[in-house]
TORDREN-585299 format. One record per atom (N, C-alpha, C, O): x, y, z; residue number from 0; atom name. Coordinates in pm, 1 decimal. Layout:
BEGIN
        u        v        w   k  a
        X        Y        Z NUM CA
...
REM end
This chain:
BEGIN
        u        v        w   k  a
    345.8   6770.4  16215.1   0  N
    357.7   6793.7  16080.6   0 CA
    340.1   6573.5  16076.3   0  C
    419.3   6490.7  16121.2   0  O
    207.9   6552.0  16005.3   1  N
    181.1   6395.5  15990.3   1 CA
    324.4   6328.5  15856.2   1  C
    393.5   6407.0  15791.2   1  O
    337.0   6159.5  15844.8   2  N
    452.4   6154.0  15753.9   2 CA
    324.0   6043.6  15681.4   2  C
    258.9   5958.9  15742.6   2  O
    316.4   6075.2  15547.7   3  N
    292.9   5956.1  15465.8   3 CA
    346.3   5852.7  15447.2   3  C
    439.4   5894.5  15378.4   3  O
    363.5   5739.0  15454.4   4  N
    432.3   5568.4  15421.5   4 CA
    319.6   5553.9  15328.3   4  C
    196.8   5551.3  15335.9   4  O
    418.9   5544.6  15228.5   5  N
    401.9   5514.5  15075.9   5 CA
    353.1   5309.2  15063.3   5  C
    408.1   5223.8  15133.0   5  O
    308.8   5297.3  15021.1   6  N
    199.8   5204.9  14953.0   6 CA
    111.7   5101.2  14856.4   6  C
    -10.0   5113.1  14842.1   6  O
    202.5   4983.7  14783.8   7  N
    128.2   4893.0  14713.5   7 CA
    -43.6   4886.7  14707.4   7  C
   -122.1   4902.0  14613.8   7  O
    -63.4   4856.6  14853.9   8  N
   -176.8   4873.0  14841.7   8 CA
   -269.8   4961.1  14889.9   8  C
   -224.3   5046.1  14966.5   8  O
   -397.6   4965.5  14864.8   9  N
   -504.1   5107.3  14899.4   9 CA
   -576.3   5073.1  14983.0   9  C
   -666.3   4994.7  14952.8   9  O
   -556.6   5139.9  15176.8  10  N
   -554.4   5100.9  15236.0  10 CA
   -692.8   5115.3  15341.5  10  C
   -733.8   5099.0  15456.4  10  O
   -727.4   5159.6  15203.1  11  N
   -918.7   5210.1  15281.8  11 CA
  -1004.8   5103.1  15164.7  11  C
  -1092.1   5034.7  15218.1  11  O
   -990.0   5086.5  15034.8  12  N
  -1041.5   4965.8  14994.4  12 CA
  -1028.5   4845.4  15076.4  12  C
  -1138.3   4805.5  15115.3  12  O
   -909.5   4761.0  15122.5  13  N
   -906.8   4661.8  15206.9  13 CA
   -981.2   4668.6  15339.5  13  C
  -1015.2   4571.2  15406.7  13  O
  -1010.9   4853.9  15380.6  14  N
  -1117.2   4785.0  15521.7  14 CA
  -1263.9   4807.5  15465.4  14  C
  -1364.2   4764.3  15522.1  14  O
  -1264.7   4861.2  15377.9  15  N
  -1398.2   4826.7  15319.0  15 CA
  -1428.6   4653.1  15294.0  15  C
  -1538.9   4600.7  15309.1  15  O
  -1311.8   4586.9  15255.9  16  N
  -1368.0   4450.5  15208.9  16 CA
  -1380.9   4407.9  15368.4  16  C
  -1470.6   4339.0  15416.9  16  O
  -1274.6   4463.4  15433.4  17  N
  -1330.9   4398.8  15553.9  17 CA
  -1451.8   4392.1  15645.8  17  C
  -1517.9   4307.6  15706.1  17  O
  -1447.4   4533.6  15625.0  18  N
  -1637.4   4605.2  15657.7  18 CA
  -1748.0   4469.5  15587.7  18  C
  -1833.8   4402.9  15645.6  18  O
  -1702.3   4466.1  15444.3  19  N
  -1836.6   4414.2  15435.4  19 CA
  -1805.0   4262.7  15416.0  19  C
  -1879.5   4213.0  15331.5  19  O
  -1732.7   4191.8  15460.0  20  N
  -1677.5   4070.7  15533.0  20 CA
  -1721.0   4064.8  15684.0  20  C
  -1642.2   3988.1  15739.3  20  O
  -1783.9   4097.8  15745.9  21  N
  -1772.7   4146.4  15872.1  21 CA
  -1966.1   4197.3  15902.5  21  C
  -2029.6   4185.3  16007.3  21  O
  -2015.0   4254.4  15764.3  22  N
  -2159.4   4220.0  15749.4  22 CA
  -2200.3   4054.8  15737.6  22  C
  -2293.8   3997.0  15792.9  22  O
  -2101.6   4002.4  15650.0  23  N
  -2152.7   3916.2  15551.6  23 CA
  -2201.7   3823.6  15694.0  23  C
  -2312.3   3790.1  15736.4  23  O
  -2060.2   3801.6  15743.0  24  N
  -2042.6   3708.3  15844.5  24 CA
  -2129.2   3796.0  16031.4  24  C
  -2136.6   3704.1  16112.9  24  O
  -2166.5   3889.9  16074.9  25  N
  -2242.1   3912.9  16193.3  25 CA
  -2331.4   4008.6  16197.1  25  C
  -2366.1   4063.9  16301.5  25  O
  -2395.1   4047.6  16033.3  26  N
  -2510.2   4088.2  16050.7  26 CA
  -2482.0   4228.9  15989.0  26  C
  -2363.3   4238.9  15958.0  26  O
  -2577.8   4373.9  15953.7  27  N
  -2529.4   4428.7  15922.3  27 CA
  -2563.1   4592.6  16043.9  27  C
  -2609.6   4699.5  16004.5  27  O
  -2515.6   4554.9  16208.0  28  N
  -2537.1   4610.5  16233.2  28 CA
  -2337.9   4629.2  16260.2  28  C
  -2283.5   4711.4  16334.1  28  O
  -2266.9   4519.5  16169.4  29  N
  -2099.5   4569.9  16218.0  29 CA
  -2092.6   4738.5  16124.0  29  C
  -2166.9   4801.6  16048.8  29  O
  -2004.7   4749.3  16163.5  30  N
  -1942.1   4877.3  16120.9  30 CA
  -1797.2   4861.1  16197.8  30  C
  -1805.1   4835.4  16317.9  30  O
  -1666.2   4873.5  16140.9  31  N
  -1589.4   4953.3  16208.2  31 CA
  -1507.4   5127.5  16253.1  31  C
  -1414.4   5187.5  16199.3  31  O
  -1545.9   5142.9  16305.8  32  N
  -1537.2   5311.9  16315.2  32 CA
  -1448.9   5324.6  16280.7  32  C
  -1359.2   5250.4  16240.6  32  O
  -1474.9   5517.3  16302.3  33  N
  -1349.7   5582.8  16188.7  33 CA
  -1232.8   5647.3  16331.0  33  C
  -1146.8   5734.5  16318.4  33  O
  -1257.8   5592.8  16420.5  34  N
  -1162.0   5616.9  16517.2  34 CA
  -1062.1   5476.6  16498.1  34  C
   -940.1   5485.2  16483.4  34  O
  -1120.3   5376.7  16500.5  35  N
  -1004.8   5240.0  16532.3  35 CA
   -894.8   5238.8  16388.1  35  C
   -784.6   5187.1  16370.0  35  O
  -1012.9   5347.6  16274.1  36  N
   -860.6   5333.2  16210.7  36 CA
   -725.5   5313.7  16163.2  36  C
   -662.9   5269.6  16066.9  36  O
   -704.2   5388.8  16321.6  37  N
   -515.0   5385.4  16315.4  37 CA
   -460.3   5251.4  16386.4  37  C
   -339.3   5230.0  16394.1  37  O
   -558.3   5161.1  16438.6  38  N
   -518.2   5069.8  16472.2  38 CA
   -512.1   4904.0  16355.7  38  C
   -447.2   4800.2  16342.8  38  O
   -607.2   4963.9  16306.7  39  N
   -638.5   4884.9  16142.3  39 CA
   -557.8   4927.4  16128.3  39  C
   -488.3   4896.8  16225.2  39  O
   -503.4   4990.0  16064.1  40  N
   -385.3   4988.4  15953.6  40 CA
   -303.4   4953.0  15965.1  40  C
   -261.8   4879.5  15875.5  40  O
   -200.9   4983.5  16108.2  41  N
   -107.1   4931.1  16194.2  41 CA
   -130.8   4757.6  16162.8  41  C
    -34.7   4693.3  16120.6  41  O
   -302.7   4669.8  16193.7  42  N
   -259.7   4547.3  16174.2  42 CA
   -287.6   4517.1  15986.3  42  C
   -232.3   4429.8  15919.4  42  O
   -354.8   4585.3  15954.2  43  N
   -381.2   4538.5  15845.1  43 CA
   -214.0   4531.4  15730.1  43  C
   -185.2   4456.8  15636.5  43  O
   -130.1   4657.4  15802.5  44  N
      0.3   4640.7  15757.7  44 CA
     74.8   4533.5  15786.3  44  C
    144.0   4478.3  15700.8  44  O
     65.4   4484.0  15941.7  45  N
    197.6   4374.5  15982.6  45 CA
    164.1   4277.8  15892.4  45  C
    248.9   4222.6  15822.3  45  O
     19.1   4246.3  15887.4  46  N
    -38.1   4074.7  15788.1  46 CA
      9.7   4121.8  15667.1  46  C
     19.2   4055.2  15564.0  46  O
     37.5   4230.0  15680.7  47  N
     67.6   4192.2  15520.4  47 CA
    241.2   4225.3  15455.7  47  C
    297.2   4237.2  15346.7  47  O
    275.6   4229.8  15602.8  48  N
    404.2   4271.3  15571.7  48 CA
    430.1   4414.9  15487.8  48  C
    510.6   4426.1  15395.4  48  O
    373.3   4485.7  15522.3  49  N
    403.5   4622.8  15478.7  49 CA
    426.1   4771.1  15540.9  49  C
    383.9   4885.8  15555.7  49  O
    565.5   4638.9  15574.4  50  N
    616.9   4757.4  15685.1  50 CA
    690.9   4853.4  15670.0  50  C
    715.4   4927.9  15764.9  50  O
REM end
């Protein structure tokens, strides 16, 4: 059973913005893979202090 964490932040939107910034900085080949989502979500929560 998966638990769902309530947050005031929209994590998929944040990932999209991070990906857009990555494309801006590194080119069109930049992509955040779906397999990386769990660790990226944890990093976002850490930096936003959304724990």
